[in-house]
C-alpha positions in Angstrom: -49.3 59.3 -84.2 -46.0 58.1 -83.3 -45.5 60.4 -80.6 -48.8 59.9 -79.4 -48.6 56.3 -79.3 -45.2 56.6 -77.4 -46.9 58.5 -74.6 -49.2 55.9 -74.0 -46.8 53.0 -74.3 -44.8 55.0 -71.5 -47.9 55.5 -69.8 -49.1 51.9 -69.5 -45.1 51.0 -68.8 -45.4 53.4 -65.5 -48.9 52.0 -64.5 -47.5 48.7 -64.7 -44.2 49.6 -62.5 -46.8 51.2 -59.9 -48.6 48.1 -59.6 -45.4 46.1 -59.3 -44.3 48.4 -56.5 -47.5 48.5 -54.8 -47.5 45.0 -54.4 -44.0 45.0 -52.6 -43.5 45.4 -48.7 -41.7 48.6 -47.7 -39.7 48.8 -44.7 -42.1 50.8 -42.8 -44.7 47.9 -43.6 -42.3 45.3 -41.9 -41.5 47.1 -39.1 -45.1 47.6 -38.8 -45.9 43.9 -38.6 -43.1 43.4 -36.0 -44.6 45.9 -33.5 -47.9 44.4 -33.9 -46.7 40.8 -33.3 -44.4 41.8 -30.2 -47.5 43.8 -29.0 -49.7 40.7 -29.0 -46.9 38.4 -27.8 -46.6 40.8 -24.9 -50.3 41.1 -24.2 -50.2 36.7 -24.2 -47.5 37.0 -21.8 -49.1 39.4 -19.5 -52.2 37.4 -19.5 -50.5 34.3 -18.6 -48.4 35.8 -15.7 -51.8 37.2 -14.4 -52.9 33.5 -14.7 -50.3 32.1 -12.7 -50.2 35.0 -10.3 -53.9 34.2 -9.4 -53.0 30.5 -9.1 -50.4 31.1 -6.7 -52.8 33.5 -4.9 -55.4 30.6 -4.4 -53.0 28.5 -3.0 -51.4 31.0 -0.4 -55.1 31.6 0.9 -56.0 27.9 0.8 -56.3 26.7 4.5 -53.8 23.8 5.3 -55.4 20.4 5.7 -56.7 19.8 9.2 -56.9 15.9 8.8 -54.8 13.1 7.6 -55.8 9.6 7.2 -53.4 6.8 8.1 -52.7 3.5 6.4 -55.1 1.9 9.0 -57.7 4.2 7.9 -57.7 6.3 10.9 -58.1 10.1 10.8 -55.7 12.1 12.9 -55.7 16.0 13.4 -52.7 17.6 12.0 -51.0 21.5 11.8 -48.3 22.7 9.8 -45.1 22.8 11.5 -41.3 23.5 11.2 -39.1 20.4 11.4 -38.2 21.5 15.0 -41.2 22.9 16.2 -43.7 20.8 18.6 -47.0 21.9 19.9 -47.3 22.5 23.9 -49.8 19.5 24.1 -47.7 17.1 22.4 -44.7 18.2 24.6 -46.7 17.8 27.8 -48.1 14.5 27.0 -44.5 13.1 25.9 -42.9 14.3 29.2 -45.9 12.6 31.5 -45.9 9.2 29.4 -42.3 9.2 29.6 -41.8 9.7 33.3 -44.8 7.3 33.9 -42.5 4.5 32.0 -39.6 5.3 33.9 -40.7 5.8 37.2 -43.5 3.5 37.6 -42.5 0.2 38.9 -45.2 -2.5 39.3 -43.3 -5.9 38.9 -45.8 -7.0 36.3 -46.2 -6.4 32.3 -48.5 -7.0 29.6 -48.1 -10.0 27.5 -50.2 -11.5 24.9 -53.0 -10.0 26.4 -52.2 -11.4 30.2 -50.6 -9.7 33.2 -47.2 -11.7 34.1 -44.4 -11.2 36.4 -41.8 -8.8 35.5 -38.5 -10.2 35.1 -36.6 -7.1 34.8 -33.7 -5.9 32.8 -30.2 -6.6 34.0 -28.0 -3.3 33.4 -24.2 -2.4 34.2 -22.0 0.5 34.7 -18.8 0.4 32.3 -16.9 1.6 35.5 -18.1 -1.2 37.5 -18.8 -5.0 37.9 -21.8 -4.7 40.1 -25.1 -5.1 38.0 -28.6 -3.6 38.8 -32.0 -4.5 37.5 -34.5 -2.6 36.6 -38.4 -2.8 35.3 -39.0 -3.7 31.8 -41.3 -0.7 31.3 -38.3 1.6 32.7 -36.1 -0.1 30.2 -38.3 0.8 27.4 -38.8 4.5 28.7 -35.1 4.6 28.9 -35.4 5.1 24.8 -37.1 8.5 25.5 -33.8 9.7 26.7 -31.2 11.2 24.5 -28.1 8.9 24.2 -25.5 10.6 26.6 -28.3 10.9 29.2 -29.9 7.3 29.3 -27.4 5.2 30.8 -26.7 7.4 34.0 -30.3 7.7 34.5 -31.2 4.4 34.2 -28.5 3.2 36.4 -29.9 5.7 39.1 -33.3 4.3 38.6 -31.6 0.6 39.0 -30.1 2.1 42.4 -33.4 3.1 43.5 -35.6 0.1 42.4 -36.7 -1.7 45.6 -35.7 -5.7 44.9 -39.0 -6.8 46.1 -40.6 -5.4 43.4 -40.0 -8.1 41.4 -41.2 -10.4 44.0 -44.7 -8.3 43.4 -44.5 -7.2 47.0 -43.8 -3.5 46.4 -45.0 -1.2 43.9 -43.8 2.6 42.9 -46.2 4.6 40.8 -45.6 7.7 39.4 -48.6 10.4 39.9 -48.1 13.7 38.1 -49.7 16.6 40.0 -48.7 19.5 37.4 -47.2 19.8 34.3 -46.2 23.1 33.2 -46.4 24.8 29.8 -43.2 24.5 27.8 -40.8 27.3 28.1 -38.9 27.4 24.8 -35.0 28.2 25.8 -33.8 28.1 22.0 -34.8 26.6 18.6 -36.0 22.8 19.2 -35.7 22.8 22.9 -37.9 23.4 25.8 -38.1 23.3 29.6 -41.2 21.6 31.7 -41.8 21.9 35.4 -42.9 18.7 36.7 -44.6 18.4 40.1 -45.2 15.1 41.0 -45.3 12.0 43.6 -44.2 8.6 43.8 -46.3 6.5 45.9 -44.8 3.4 47.3 -47.0 0.5 48.1 -46.1 -2.5 49.8 -48.2 -5.5 51.4 -46.9 -4.3 54.7 -48.0 -0.9 54.0 -51.3 -0.5 51.8 -51.7 3.1 52.6 -48.3 3.6 51.0 -45.4 6.5 51.4 -45.2 9.3 49.6 -42.0 10.9 47.9 -42.1 14.2 46.1 -40.8 14.1 42.5 -40.3 17.9 41.7 -38.0 18.5 38.3 -37.5 20.5 35.6 -37.0 18.4 32.4 -35.6 19.4 29.6 -36.7 18.0 26.2 -35.2 18.6 22.6 -36.7 17.9 19.2 -35.2 15.1 17.4 -36.2 12.9 13.7 -39.1 10.3 14.9 -38.0 6.9 13.8 -39.5 5.2 10.6 -39.4 1.6 10.6 -41.8 -1.2 9.0 -45.4 -1.1 10.0 -45.0 -5.0 11.0 -42.0 -4.2 13.3 -41.7 -6.0 16.5 -39.5 -6.3 19.8 -37.4 -3.6 20.9 -37.4 -1.9 17.3 -41.5 -1.4 18.0 -40.8 -0.2 21.2 -38.2 2.7 20.1 -40.5 3.5 17.3 -43.6 4.1 20.1 -42.0 6.0 22.7 -40.1 8.1 19.9 -43.0 8.7 17.5 -43.6 12.3 18.8 -39.9 13.3 17.7 -38.7 14.1 21.2 -36.2 13.1 23.6 -35.3 14.1 27.2 -31.5 15.5 27.3 -31.4 16.5 30.7 -33.5 16.8 34.2 -32.8 18.4 37.5 -34.5 19.5 40.9 -36.9 22.4 40.5 -35.0 25.1 41.9 -31.5 23.6 41.2 -29.3 25.5 39.3 -27.2 22.2 38.3 -28.6 20.4 35.4 -27.9 16.5 35.3 -27.0 15.7 31.8 
């Protein structure tokens, strides 16, 4: 009986030991849990990357905005451009508007909604004491020129401007006939061929005299100025004439190889 009791006791001990061992994780169990967890994290990561890629794809195929609303409430069309890119229409309009300011001399200006006589602006060369007078619009148009070209060109205009323009007896009108498509000569620089006339009309010659004005105009991209919305005086003029982010840096006669800079 004693032997039988000992056998039963040993059996119970082995059974209890077996249950204790079954409640413990083995190394292989821990490795399995680690593999499953890692797999789950990788699946979540792949899903996240997939959603992110989908978002980027939607942004890439989304059309760029074509209208921008200004602070005044006005909406204007826009196009995605680089900092030194300008559309052909903008370059042509800038060239035409700039030459109209520079080469139209009427002897009158708009002030407070009224037409008043233009007193003109006196300019002087740094190498001469002789003064010349140009019209106020021509002086304002000078800010469409690069700094190293501006003084030379305005002095030339001063020599060409008839003195009786300021007496209201003579007018010179810039009449563009043809403005070519801009030709890109390097990054941010273009050449435009301008065929135009200067019509000189006086009280003694109402039919006027026509002077050909045929030029190659060289234009480059610059940073457009940003001033306060309520800017006035010369600051407002500079902001207006340079708002397209362009300037004329050279000019020469059509067919001439020598560039005026």
